[in-house]
C-alpha positions in Angstrom: 190.1 -121.6 94.2 191.1 -124.6 96.3 192.7 -126.1 93.3 195.2 -123.4 92.5 197.5 -123.8 95.5 197.6 -127.5 94.9 198.4 -127.0 91.3 201.4 -124.7 92.1 202.6 -127.1 94.8 202.8 -129.8 92.2 204.2 -127.8 89.3 205.9 -124.8 91.0 209.3 -126.6 91.3 209.3 -127.4 87.6 208.5 -123.8 86.5 211.3 -122.7 88.8 213.6 -125.4 87.2 212.8 -124.0 83.8 213.8 -120.5 84.9 217.0 -121.7 86.5 217.9 -123.6 83.4 217.4 -120.5 81.3 219.9 -118.6 83.4 222.3 -121.4 83.1 222.2 -121.7 79.3 221.3 -118.1 78.2 224.8 -117.6 76.8 225.1 -120.9 75.0 225.6 -120.6 71.2 223.2 -122.0 68.6 223.9 -125.7 68.2 223.4 -128.4 65.6 220.4 -127.8 63.3 219.3 -124.8 65.3 222.1 -122.9 63.5 220.2 -123.4 60.2 216.6 -123.4 61.5 217.1 -120.7 64.1 220.1 -118.3 63.7 220.4 -118.3 59.9 216.8 -117.9 59.1 216.1 -115.4 61.9 219.2 -113.3 60.8 217.8 -113.2 57.2 214.4 -111.8 58.3 216.1 -109.5 60.8 218.5 -108.0 58.2 215.9 -107.8 55.5 213.3 -106.1 57.7 210.7 -108.8 57.0 210.3 -107.7 53.4 210.1 -111.3 52.1 207.9 -114.2 53.1 210.3 -116.9 51.8 213.9 -117.6 52.5 216.8 -117.6 50.0 217.3 -121.0 48.5 220.6 -121.7 50.3 218.9 -121.6 53.7 215.4 -122.6 52.7 214.8 -126.1 54.1 211.2 -126.2 52.8 209.5 -125.5 56.2 207.3 -122.6 56.9 209.7 -119.9 58.1 207.7 -118.6 61.1 210.1 -119.8 63.8 212.8 -117.7 62.2 210.4 -114.8 62.0 209.5 -115.2 65.7 213.1 -115.0 66.7 213.8 -112.0 64.4 210.8 -110.2 65.8 212.0 -110.6 69.4 215.5 -109.4 68.3 213.9 -106.3 66.9 212.0 -105.7 70.1 214.5 -106.8 72.8 217.9 -106.8 71.0 219.7 -109.4 69.0 221.5 -111.6 71.5 221.8 -115.2 72.7 220.0 -114.3 75.9 216.9 -113.0 74.1 217.0 -116.1 71.8 216.9 -118.4 74.8 214.3 -116.3 76.5 212.1 -116.9 73.4 211.9 -120.6 74.4 210.8 -120.0 78.0 207.0 -119.5 77.2 207.0 -122.8 75.4 208.7 -124.6 78.3 206.1 -123.2 80.6 203.3 -124.3 78.3 204.8 -127.8 78.2 204.8 -128.0 82.0 201.2 -126.8 82.1 199.7 -129.1 79.4 201.7 -132.1 80.6 200.3 -131.6 84.0 196.7 -131.3 82.7 197.2 -134.5 80.7 198.7 -136.3 83.7 195.7 -135.4 85.8 193.5 -137.4 83.4 195.7 -140.5 83.6 196.4 -140.9 87.4 195.7 -139.3 90.8 196.6 -135.6 91.1 199.3 -136.2 93.7 201.3 -138.2 91.2 201.7 -135.6 88.4 205.1 -134.5 89.6 206.3 -138.0 88.9 205.2 -137.5 85.2 206.9 -134.1 85.0 210.1 -135.6 86.4 210.1 -138.4 83.8 209.8 -135.8 81.1 212.5 -133.6 82.6 215.1 -136.4 82.5 214.3 -137.7 79.1 217.5 -137.0 77.2 216.0 -135.8 73.9 213.4 -133.5 75.5 216.0 -132.2 78.0 218.5 -131.5 75.3 215.9 -129.7 73.1 214.7 -127.7 76.2 218.1 -126.0 76.5 218.4 -125.2 72.8 216.9 -122.5 70.7 214.9 -125.1 68.8 211.7 -125.2 66.7 211.3 -128.8 68.0 210.5 -127.4 71.4 207.6 -125.5 69.8 206.4 -128.7 68.1 206.5 -130.5 71.5 204.5 -127.7 73.0 201.9 -127.8 70.2 201.6 -131.5 70.4 201.0 -131.4 74.1 198.5 -128.6 73.8 196.7 -130.4 71.0 196.6 -133.7 73.0 195.1 -132.0 76.0 192.5 -130.3 73.9 191.5 -133.6 72.3 191.2 -135.2 75.7 189.1 -132.3 77.1 187.1 -131.8 73.9 188.1 -128.1 73.7 188.1 -127.3 70.0 189.4 -123.7 70.0 192.7 -124.5 71.8 192.9 -127.6 69.5 192.6 -125.4 66.4 195.3 -123.1 67.7 197.6 -125.9 68.6 197.2 -127.5 65.1 197.9 -124.1 63.5 201.0 -123.6 65.5 202.3 -127.1 64.5 201.6 -126.4 60.8 203.3 -123.0 61.0 206.6 -124.5 62.3 207.5 -127.3 60.0 206.5 -130.0 57.5 206.8 -132.5 60.4 204.4 -130.3 62.4 201.9 -130.8 59.6 202.3 -134.6 60.0 201.8 -134.3 63.7 198.5 -132.5 63.0 197.4 -135.7 61.1 198.4 -137.8 64.1 196.2 -135.6 66.3 193.3 -135.8 63.9 193.4 -139.5 63.6 193.8 -139.9 67.4 190.8 -137.6 67.8 188.7 -139.8 65.5 190.0 -142.9 67.3 189.1 -141.6 70.7 185.6 -140.8 69.5 185.3 -144.3 68.1 186.5 -145.9 71.3 184.1 -143.8 73.4 181.0 -144.1 71.2 181.4 -147.3 69.2 178.4 -148.9 70.9 176.3 -145.8 70.4 176.6 -145.2 66.7 175.9 -147.1 63.4 177.8 -146.6 60.2 175.3 -144.1 58.9 176.2 -141.5 61.5 180.0 -141.8 61.3 180.1 -139.6 58.2 178.8 -136.7 60.4 181.4 -137.5 63.0 184.2 -137.4 60.5 183.1 -134.0 59.2 182.6 -132.5 62.7 185.9 -133.8 64.0 187.7 -132.3 61.1 186.5 -128.7 61.7 189.1 -127.7 64.4 191.8 -128.8 61.9 190.6 -126.7 59.0 192.7 -123.5 59.7 195.9 -125.6 59.9 194.9 -127.5 56.8 194.2 -124.3 54.9 197.4 -122.8 56.0 199.5 -125.9 55.1 198.0 -126.1 51.6 198.4 -122.4 51.0 202.0 -122.4 52.1 202.9 -125.6 50.1 201.3 -124.3 46.9 202.8 -120.8 47.4 206.2 -122.3 48.0 206.0 -124.6 45.0 205.0 -121.8 42.6 207.7 -119.5 43.9 210.5 -122.1 44.0 209.4 -125.1 42.0 210.0 -127.6 44.8 208.5 -128.8 48.1 210.5 -130.2 51.0 214.0 -130.2 49.3 215.7 -129.8 46.0 218.6 -131.7 44.5 221.0 -128.8 45.0 220.2 -128.2 48.7 222.8 -129.0 51.4 220.4 -131.5 53.0 219.4 -133.3 49.8 221.6 -136.4 50.6 219.5 -136.9 53.8 216.4 -137.4 51.5 218.1 -140.0 49.3 215.8 -143.0 48.9 217.0 -146.3 50.3 216.7 -149.8 48.7 215.2 -152.8 50.4 218.5 -153.5 52.3 218.6 -149.8 53.4 215.0 -150.0 54.5 215.8 -153.1 56.7 218.9 -151.3 58.0 216.8 -148.3 58.9 214.3 -150.5 60.8 217.2 -151.6 63.0 218.3 -147.9 63.5 214.7 -147.0 64.4 214.7 -149.7 67.1 218.0 -148.4 68.4 216.6 -144.8 68.5 213.6 -146.1 70.5 215.8 -147.8 73.0 218.6 -145.3 73.1 219.6 -142.9 75.9 218.2 -145.0 78.7 214.7 -145.6 77.2 215.3 -149.3 77.1 214.5 -149.4 80.9 211.2 -147.6 80.3 210.2 -150.0 77.5 211.0 -153.0 79.6 208.8 -151.8 82.4 206.0 -151.0 80.0 206.2 -154.5 78.5 206.3 -156.0 82.0 203.2 -154.2 83.2 201.1 -153.9 80.0 199.8 -157.5 80.0 199.0 -157.5 83.7 197.1 -154.2 83.4 195.2 -155.3 80.3 194.0 -158.5 82.0 193.0 -156.7 85.1 191.1 -153.9 83.5 189.9 -155.8 80.4 191.5 -153.1 78.3 190.4 -149.9 80.0 189.3 -147.0 77.8 192.4 -144.9 78.9 194.8 -147.7 78.1 193.2 -148.2 74.7 193.6 -144.5 74.0 197.2 -144.4 75.1 198.1 -147.5 72.9 196.3 -145.9 70.0 198.3 -142.7 70.5 201.6 -144.6 70.6 200.7 -146.7 67.6 199.6 -143.7 65.5 202.6 -141.6 66.4 205.0 -144.5 65.4 203.0 -145.5 62.3 202.6 -142.0 60.8 206.0 -140.6 61.7 208.1 -143.6 60.8 207.6 -144.1 57.0 209.4 -141.0 55.9 212.3 -141.8 58.3 212.6 -145.4 57.1 212.4 -144.6 53.4 215.3 -142.0 53.4 218.9 -142.4 54.2 219.7 -139.9 57.0 216.4 -138.8 58.6 216.4 -141.1 61.6 217.1 -138.3 64.2 216.0 -138.7 67.8 214.2 -135.4 67.9 211.9 -136.5 65.0 210.6 -139.2 67.4 209.7 -136.8 70.2 205.9 -137.5 69.9 206.6 -141.3 70.1 208.8 -140.8 73.2 206.1 -138.6 74.8 203.4 -141.2 74.1 205.6 -143.9 75.7 206.1 -141.7 78.7 202.4 -141.2 79.2 201.8 -144.9 78.8 204.5 -145.7 81.4 203.1 -143.1 83.8 199.5 -144.5 83.4 200.7 -148.1 84.0 202.6 -147.2 87.1 200.2 -144.7 88.8 196.9 -144.9 87.0 196.3 -148.6 86.7 199.2 -150.4 88.4 198.4 -153.9 89.5 201.5 -154.2 91.7 202.2 -153.3 95.3 203.3 -149.8 96.1 206.9 -150.7 96.9 207.3 -152.4 93.5 205.5 -149.5 91.9 208.0 -147.0 93.3 210.9 -149.4 92.6 210.0 -149.7 88.9 209.5 -145.9 88.7 212.9 -145.4 90.2 214.5 -147.8 87.7 212.9 -146.0 84.8 213.8 -142.6 86.1 217.5 -143.6 86.8 217.7 -145.3 83.4 216.5 -142.2 81.6 218.8 -140.0 83.7 221.8 -142.1 82.9 220.9 -141.9 79.2 222.2 -138.3 79.3 225.7 -139.9 79.9 225.5 -142.4 77.1 228.5 -141.5 74.9 229.5 -143.8 72.1 233.0 -144.4 70.7 234.3 -142.0 68.1 233.4 -144.4 65.2 229.7 -144.4 66.1 227.5 -141.4 65.1 225.6 -140.0 68.0 222.6 -137.7 68.2 224.3 -134.9 70.2 221.3 -132.6 70.0 219.3 -135.3 71.7 221.3 -135.6 74.9 222.6 -133.4 77.7 225.9 -135.1 77.2 226.8 -132.4 74.7 226.8 -129.7 77.4 230.6 -129.5 77.9 230.9 -128.5 74.2 230.0 -124.9 74.8 232.9 -124.3 77.3 235.3 -126.4 75.2 234.5 -124.4 72.2 235.2 -121.1 74.0 238.5 -122.4 75.2 239.5 -123.6 71.8 238.7 -120.3 70.2 240.6 -118.5 72.9 243.6 -120.7 72.3 243.5 -120.0 68.5 243.2 -116.3 69.1 246.2 -116.3 71.4 248.2 -118.4 68.9 247.1 -116.0 66.0 245.5 -118.9 64.1 243.2 -117.7 61.4 239.9 -119.6 61.6 239.6 -119.9 57.8 242.8 -122.0 57.7 241.2 -124.6 60.0 239.1 -127.5 58.6 236.4 -129.2 60.6 233.0 -130.8 60.3 229.4 -130.1 61.1 228.2 -128.3 63.2 231.3 -126.2 63.5 231.6 -125.1 59.9 230.7 -121.5 58.9 230.7 -117.9 60.2 230.7 -117.4 63.9 227.9 -114.9 63.6 225.4 -117.7 63.1 226.5 -119.4 66.3 227.2 -116.6 68.9 225.4 -113.7 67.1 228.6 -111.7 67.4 228.5 -110.4 63.8 231.8 -112.0 63.0 232.0 -113.3 59.4 235.0 -115.4 60.0 234.7 -119.1 60.8 236.0 -122.6 60.2 235.7 -124.2 56.8 234.9 -127.8 55.7 237.7 -130.3 56.3 240.1 -131.3 53.5 243.1 -133.1 55.1 245.0 -133.2 51.8 245.0 -129.4 51.5 244.9 -128.2 55.0 247.6 -128.2 57.7 245.2 -127.7 60.6 242.1 -129.8 61.4 239.8 -129.3 64.3 238.2 -132.5 65.5 235.4 -133.0 68.0 233.4 -136.1 68.7 230.4 -133.7 68.6 230.8 -134.0 64.8 229.6 -137.1 63.0 231.3 -136.0 59.8 234.7 -137.7 60.3 235.1 -141.1 58.7 236.9 -143.9 60.4 239.7 -143.6 57.8 240.1 -139.8 58.6 240.2 -140.5 62.3 243.0 -143.1 61.9 244.9 -140.7 59.6 244.7 -137.9 62.2 245.7 -140.1 65.1 248.7 -141.7 63.4 249.9 -139.2 60.8 249.2 -135.9 62.4 250.3 -134.4 65.6 248.2 -133.0 68.4 248.7 -129.2 68.8 246.0 -128.7 71.4 243.6 -131.1 73.1 240.9 -130.4 75.6 238.1 -132.7 76.9 235.5 -132.8 79.6 232.6 -135.1 80.5 233.2 -137.3 77.5 233.3 -134.5 74.9 236.6 -133.8 73.3 238.1 -131.1 71.0 241.5 -131.7 69.3 243.4 -129.3 67.1 245.5 -131.5 64.8 248.5 -130.1 62.9 249.9 -131.9 59.8 253.3 -133.4 60.7 256.2 -132.3 58.7 257.8 -134.9 56.6 
């Protein structure tokens, strides 16, 4: 009973922050891949009355469709709206706060857990996903719940966490493998002096038991999906097939460079520099403590198992795919600063402040037009929602028909999949040779350098609005 007030003193402000954020973003439209993975899939189940288990091919991305089912079910119960959709994310945000706190308590003194929660809160990719209607937020929750269960040796919550991960996406199934191998690695680190090779077979079998439900589900879904559709993951006619195009040796090396950029991007370079600065000192001081070995194992497994599919394909190196790696790095940084720091307190707080401010400024890192940016992985995209509303208002006042306006992802398609308004009208894919109106925003990575130069020099600006580094420009073809 004495523990509860202390828990709420440390975590209460973050639960309150989650509620405040919900009220701030509850009218924000679906954004980026959440249009496909959230709005389109949920709308299908909602409109079809849950009569089918699989999605139609044009919106089937190969993942288990339960996130869409979850949203559709809440729409049936509470009404189909953006507010209900954002509300659906709140339980997972609460769960993330809870399990992150529990894990932090294992790594450092109880009083310091708010410092861990603050680090997570300002991380650009987590913060951006936390304000979206995103299945990746559910994956983040499942990963944290699974980690806490592995550390605490609680098999029933672990089994549930693994099942949740497997039910959300193919990447969730890969994260289950990360958890299982980390589980085995933790057992080996703790008991390597107490066992011989003859007993490790039993350990392997026993450790696998909590993962059986998720494994059975994953195999059942993949086989069922294959026999119904003839493919797993993607097919050559799918809109996202180009992302799965295999790269050659040069492309693989290029992807390694992009992966390094993704790891350092949005202010994380400061965190990694501090980790590298402290790691050797802590290792020498503690002779490689058990906790440090576990955290390094977690980071290594996350990076090793999640990277190959990203490196071998052309366009899969998205920030949100690396959330488990970012989380593992955050836990390592937190442990080095507050759980095993060999430096004086003033330096300890100085380094923490540097890491915190670095991550915070990462939400303001906006690259030039010519450089593709992960807008769903940074709060820098926030002005987009207001600019979008103002642009639509301008077009309505000017009697501009949306279908005559060309643009790029994520603005293409019926408005009903963005604002749940039911409007079938929407922008179409850009074709400057045939269209007289082009809507450009730096939120879109679809515009080539040549197209941007053509718009700037050969077209005239009909309406331009910008705020906070985000811009939207309606170009009109100049008369010759």
